[in-house]
Residue, then its C-alpha position, 0 to 999 in steps of 0.5 A: m385268380i380275377s377275385w384275388i387280384l381285384l382284392a389286392w387292388v381294393s387293399l392297396a387302395a384302401v391303404l393309400y386312402g388312409y395314408n392319405q387321410y392321415r397326412f391331410h389331417e397332420g398338415e391341418k394340424r401342423y398349419p391351423p388357421n391363424g387369422q380369422f374367418v368371414t362367411v360369403d354366399g355360405y362359405k367361410l373365407h379366412y384371412l390375416e389382418k394387422g394395422t389400422g389406416k387406409p386399407v390395402v388388401f393382398l391376394h396371393g398367387g396359384v400355390l398357398s395362402a395368405d401367409d404369402f403376405a406375412d412379412v408384407l402384412e407386418l411392414t404394411a401396418r408399420q407404415g400406418y395401413r390396414a392390411i388384409a391378406f385372404d386366404r382364396p376360395g379353395y385355399g388354405h383354410s377358406e372354402r370354395p363353391r361348388k355349385e358354380a365354376v369358380t372363375p376370377a370374376v367369382q373369386a373377385r365378388l366373393i372377395h368384394d363381399a367379404l370387404q364390405q362385411l368387414g367395412v373396407e371401402k376403397p382398398v388397394l388391391v395388390g395381386h401376385s402371380w395368378s391374382g394378376v387377373l383377379v385385381l384386374t377384373y376386380a377393378l373393372l367390375y367395382p371401379a368405385d370401390v377400388a383406390g388403385i391396383v398393384t401387380l407383383g409378377g402378375a399373370m393378366y393375358k392369356e398368350g404367354y401363360p404357362a397353360e395357355n393352351g391346356d394342361p394335361l395334369s389339370q385336366v386329370v385332375t378336374t375330371p369327376v370320380i377319376g380326379s376325386v380317386l386319385l386326389h385322396t390315393l396318390l396325392h401324397p406319394l407322388g404330390s410331395t416330389l411334384a411339390d418339390g419341382m414346382l416350388t424350385a422352379t416357382f422361386a428359381p433362381e431364388p431359394v425356397p424357404a424351408d418353412y414354405r416348402k413345409r407349409t406348401k406340402a402340408l396345406l396345398l397337397r389337400p384334395e380340395a386345395f389341389r383341385a383349387n389350384r388345378e381349376d384355376v389353371l385351367a379357368f385363367p386363359p379363357a378369363a384372361q382372353a375375355v377380360s384383357a380387352r378391357y384393361k384400357e378401361i381401368q382408370q385407377p392408379v396402377v403400379i406393376v411390378v415384376g422381377a427381372q429374373d422371373p422365369f415365367g414371362t411375366i416381363a413381357q406381360a407386365e410391359r403389355l399391360h403398361r403399354e395398355i394402361p398408359h397412366s400405370q407405372l412399371l417397375v422391374l425389380p433387378a434382383a428379384a424373380h417370381m416369388i417377390p412377397q417372400h423375398h422383397p417385402e420392402q419392395v412391395v410395400e414401395a409399391v403400395n406407397r406409390i398408390y397412395e403417395p404418388 
């Protein structure tokens, strides 16, 4: 009897594994890389680039990829800038290191080295959501290599971060062996509903674009991408706590953009950063929520213009 039960469980796991592998590969086929690659420390980073002129580098939040900035790239290039957007390590089509914890500081180092290879000097860095802490960390690590900073609905402080006190899902997913088994068997059966709820909450009260929902399910619901997302959730609180005391040292121009309807407490974070960096500019967008790059690309370009044309 026990052997039959064990066989049934093994068979079910095998079916789920096969189904998930099929869905993973189908998603990658549906949304193949549409940019270029640069190799840093042996890892490939995927990026999109448009235009020529003064450089602007866009870094997405905790959900998808460089395509978050598709409309922004077009508008920025038309304004006469060299616009570059990266898939952060582990997201989209970028690889993620596995020999070290991929903290915001590590991601800043990888992006910095990639930009040096691409011949990009002193860009404006634009960070959305989770990447608020990333671009600020970058500015502190490489102050001579940054022309200015723009945060969009940025998360910069541990206090008020949704996973400030931990996140059970992230803990389970990043647990050795158990996490890997779950990611390779249950990610698609359970993850689709999870992704729907996540996207609805992230965009609220604005709508989720239909293709964005499809792309998220195709690319985020892969083991490496989902694990990267959960690792970043856990990495944020200690990283932000360690670096936030130094934000006041930033001398470059800073423009802080936040939506008045953002549901994630980013208004308080934006106001706090504005107080700690007195020379910064704070822009509160009355009609915007959290996903500023998708619904308000013109406002992103306006923020970049404030750096280059104060």
